[in-house]
C-alpha positions as CSV (number, residue, x, y, z in Angstrom):
1,M,54.0,3.1,-48.4
2,K,55.6,4.1,-45.1
3,V,58.4,6.4,-44.2
4,K,60.9,3.5,-43.8
5,D,60.0,2.4,-47.3
6,L,60.8,5.9,-48.7
7,I,64.1,5.9,-46.7
8,F,65.0,2.4,-48.1
9,I,64.3,3.5,-51.7
10,A,66.2,6.7,-51.2
11,C,69.3,4.8,-49.9
12,V,69.2,2.4,-52.8
13,V,68.9,5.3,-55.3
14,L,71.8,7.2,-53.7
15,F,74.0,4.1,-53.7
16,F,73.6,3.5,-57.4
17,L,73.2,7.1,-58.6
18,P,77.0,7.8,-59.0
19,F,77.3,5.0,-61.6
20,F,74.8,6.8,-63.8
21,L,75.9,10.4,-63.1
22,I,79.7,10.3,-62.8
23,D,81.5,9.1,-65.8
24,E,84.7,8.2,-63.9
25,V,82.8,5.9,-61.5
26,Y,81.1,4.1,-64.4
27,E,84.4,3.8,-66.4
28,F,86.1,2.4,-63.3
29,Y,83.2,-0.1,-62.9
30,K,83.5,-1.2,-66.6
31,S,87.3,-1.6,-66.4
32,F,87.2,-3.5,-63.1
33,N,84.4,-5.7,-64.3
34,K,86.3,-6.6,-67.5
35,D,89.5,-7.4,-65.7
36,Y,88.2,-9.0,-62.5
37,G,84.8,-10.5,-63.6
38,I,84.7,-13.2,-60.9
39,I,85.4,-10.7,-58.1
40,M,82.7,-8.4,-59.4
41,S,80.4,-11.4,-59.4
42,F,81.0,-11.8,-55.7
43,I,80.4,-8.1,-55.1
44,K,77.2,-7.9,-57.3
45,F,75.5,-10.8,-55.7
46,A,76.6,-9.8,-52.2
47,I,74.9,-6.4,-52.7
48,L,72.0,-7.1,-55.0
49,A,70.9,-10.5,-53.8
50,T,71.0,-9.4,-50.2
51,L,68.9,-6.4,-51.2
52,G,66.4,-8.9,-52.6
53,E,66.5,-10.8,-49.3
54,S,65.7,-7.6,-47.4
55,I,62.8,-6.8,-49.8
56,G,61.6,-10.4,-49.3
57,L,61.7,-10.0,-45.6
58,R,59.7,-6.7,-45.9
59,I,57.0,-8.7,-47.8
60,R,56.9,-11.4,-45.1
61,T,57.3,-9.4,-41.9
62,K,56.8,-5.8,-42.9
63,Q,60.4,-4.9,-41.9
64,Y,63.7,-4.9,-43.8
65,N,65.9,-6.4,-41.1
66,Y,65.7,-7.6,-37.5
67,K,68.1,-8.9,-34.9
68,G,69.0,-12.5,-35.9
69,F,68.2,-12.2,-39.6
70,G,71.9,-11.8,-40.4
71,L,72.2,-9.4,-43.4
72,L,76.0,-9.5,-43.3
73,P,76.3,-13.3,-43.2
74,R,73.7,-13.5,-46.0
75,A,75.8,-11.1,-48.0
76,I,78.9,-13.2,-47.6
77,V,77.0,-16.4,-48.6
78,W,75.5,-14.6,-51.6
79,G,79.0,-13.5,-52.6
80,F,80.2,-17.0,-52.7
81,L,77.1,-18.2,-54.4
82,G,77.8,-15.5,-57.0
83,L,81.1,-17.2,-57.7
84,F,79.3,-20.5,-58.4
85,I,76.9,-18.6,-60.7
86,W,79.7,-17.0,-62.6
87,I,81.3,-20.4,-63.1
88,S,78.0,-22.0,-64.2
89,F,77.4,-19.2,-66.7
90,V,80.8,-19.9,-68.2
91,V,80.3,-23.7,-68.3
92,F,76.7,-23.6,-69.8
93,S,77.3,-20.7,-72.2
94,K,80.4,-22.6,-73.6
95,G,79.1,-26.1,-73.3
96,M,75.4,-26.0,-74.5
97,P,76.1,-24.6,-77.9
98,V,78.6,-27.5,-78.5
99,C,75.9,-29.9,-77.3
100,I,73.4,-28.4,-79.7
101,E,75.7,-28.8,-82.6
102,V,76.3,-32.4,-81.7
103,L,72.5,-32.9,-81.7
104,G,72.4,-31.6,-85.2
105,V,71.8,-27.8,-85.1
106,D,74.4,-26.4,-87.5
107,N,76.5,-23.4,-86.6
108,A,75.0,-23.1,-83.1
109,I,78.2,-21.7,-81.7
110,E,78.5,-19.1,-84.4
111,A,74.9,-18.1,-84.1
112,F,75.2,-17.6,-80.3
113,G,78.2,-15.4,-80.8
114,A,76.6,-13.2,-83.4
115,E,75.6,-9.6,-82.7
116,V,72.3,-9.9,-84.6
117,I,69.4,-11.6,-82.8
118,T,68.2,-14.5,-85.0
119,F,65.9,-17.4,-84.3
120,K,68.9,-19.7,-84.0
121,R,70.6,-17.4,-81.5
122,V,67.4,-17.3,-79.4
123,L,67.2,-21.1,-79.6
124,V,70.7,-21.5,-78.3
125,A,70.1,-18.9,-75.5
126,F,67.0,-20.8,-74.5
127,A,68.9,-24.1,-74.5
128,I,71.6,-22.6,-72.2
129,A,69.0,-21.2,-69.9
130,A,67.1,-24.5,-69.8
131,G,70.3,-26.4,-69.1
132,L,71.3,-24.0,-66.4
133,N,68.0,-24.0,-64.6
134,L,67.2,-27.7,-64.9
135,M,70.6,-29.0,-63.8
136,F,72.2,-26.3,-61.7
137,A,69.4,-24.1,-60.3
138,P,67.6,-26.8,-58.1
139,I,70.8,-27.7,-56.3
140,F,71.6,-24.0,-56.0
141,M,68.2,-23.2,-54.5
142,V,68.4,-26.0,-52.0
143,L,71.9,-24.9,-50.9
144,H,70.6,-21.4,-50.5
145,K,67.7,-22.6,-48.4
146,V,70.1,-24.6,-46.2
147,T,72.4,-21.7,-45.7
148,D,69.5,-19.4,-44.8
149,S,68.4,-21.9,-42.1
150,H,71.9,-22.2,-40.8
151,I,72.2,-18.4,-40.5
152,I,68.9,-18.1,-38.6
153,E,69.8,-21.1,-36.3
154,N,72.9,-19.3,-35.3
155,G,71.3,-16.0,-34.5
156,G,72.4,-14.2,-37.7
157,T,75.9,-13.7,-36.3
158,L,79.0,-13.5,-38.4
159,L,80.7,-16.0,-36.1
160,G,77.8,-18.4,-36.3
161,L,78.1,-18.4,-40.1
162,F,81.4,-20.3,-39.8
163,K,80.0,-23.1,-37.6
164,P,79.5,-26.5,-39.2
165,I,76.3,-26.6,-41.2
166,K,73.9,-29.3,-40.1
167,F,72.9,-30.3,-43.7
168,S,70.9,-33.4,-42.7
169,K,68.8,-31.4,-40.2
170,H,68.2,-28.4,-42.5
171,L,67.3,-30.6,-45.5
172,Q,64.7,-32.4,-43.5
173,E,63.2,-29.0,-42.4
174,I,62.6,-27.9,-46.0
175,N,58.9,-28.0,-47.0
176,W,59.4,-30.1,-50.1
177,K,55.8,-29.8,-51.2
178,V,56.2,-26.0,-51.6
179,Q,59.8,-26.4,-52.8
180,W,58.7,-28.8,-55.6
181,N,55.2,-27.5,-56.5
182,F,56.1,-23.8,-56.4
183,V,59.8,-23.1,-56.5
184,F,60.9,-25.8,-58.8
185,K,57.8,-26.7,-60.9
186,R,56.4,-23.2,-61.5
187,T,59.1,-20.6,-61.1
188,I,61.8,-22.5,-63.1
189,P,59.8,-23.0,-66.3
190,I,57.6,-20.0,-66.1
191,F,60.0,-17.3,-64.9
192,W,63.7,-18.4,-64.7
193,I,64.2,-20.1,-68.0
194,P,62.5,-17.3,-70.0
195,A,64.3,-14.6,-67.9
196,H,67.7,-16.3,-68.4
197,T,67.1,-16.7,-72.1
198,G,67.0,-12.9,-72.2
199,V,70.1,-12.7,-70.1
200,F,72.1,-14.9,-72.5
201,L,71.0,-12.8,-75.4
202,M,72.9,-9.9,-73.8
203,P,76.6,-9.2,-74.4
204,A,78.7,-11.3,-72.0
205,E,79.8,-8.4,-69.9
206,Y,76.3,-7.6,-68.8
207,R,75.0,-11.1,-68.0
208,I,76.2,-11.5,-64.4
209,L,74.9,-8.0,-63.6
210,A,71.5,-9.0,-65.1
211,A,71.5,-12.3,-63.2
212,A,72.4,-10.4,-59.9
213,L,69.4,-8.0,-60.6
214,L,67.2,-11.1,-61.1
215,S,68.3,-12.3,-57.7
216,I,66.2,-9.4,-56.3
217,V,63.2,-11.2,-57.9
218,L,64.4,-14.4,-56.2
219,G,64.0,-12.7,-52.8
220,V,60.4,-11.9,-53.7
221,I,59.8,-15.4,-54.9
222,L,61.2,-16.9,-51.7
223,A,59.1,-14.6,-49.7
224,I,56.0,-15.8,-51.5
225,A,57.1,-19.4,-50.9
226,S,57.6,-18.7,-47.2
227,L,54.1,-17.3,-47.0
228,M,52.7,-20.4,-48.8
229,Q,54.4,-22.6,-46.2
230,K,52.6,-20.8,-43.5
């Protein structure tokens, strides 16, 4: 571990420490999160997922940032992706229990809303996580890959972020062998579905925060995928 790693860790700890040590800060967070959940989703993903990107870059290149990487544009993109994740959580957490009941699992909605963890509640949470990751996640991951390529192509500048995205070009540049064999076929069933099952067993107010924390893991996964491409 080098000095820059210690500085990076210290900065992260100092940023989050007030939420644990100062009651007023934590209470403000809880209140704002309850009243403006979708805005907080933007903020959480803009901060935490970009942190994951920086860690992933450290794994790939041994540095946390470089000119042209575009941390600020990535944070903005992640913020908007966080809005879509918030919406997807609402859609799947409300819709999948209904689907399960239609398929013959009695009281699935009631079981999912219960405070006690039961086999049926775990089953519903697993179904929500599976639906989310099999239907939404692949499109989300490809979109994220395209926006990353767009940011890099435009020198990581804030102005470049708002230029038209060359979707056809960036889609063709994706290494679909790695994208399918590693990102889709391995990480979704082995990591993301079990991880999100745990997320959906949490109280609703903590789910987006947990998902944003998991986005740090996504940065590491994408770093590994990038190394596999090379």
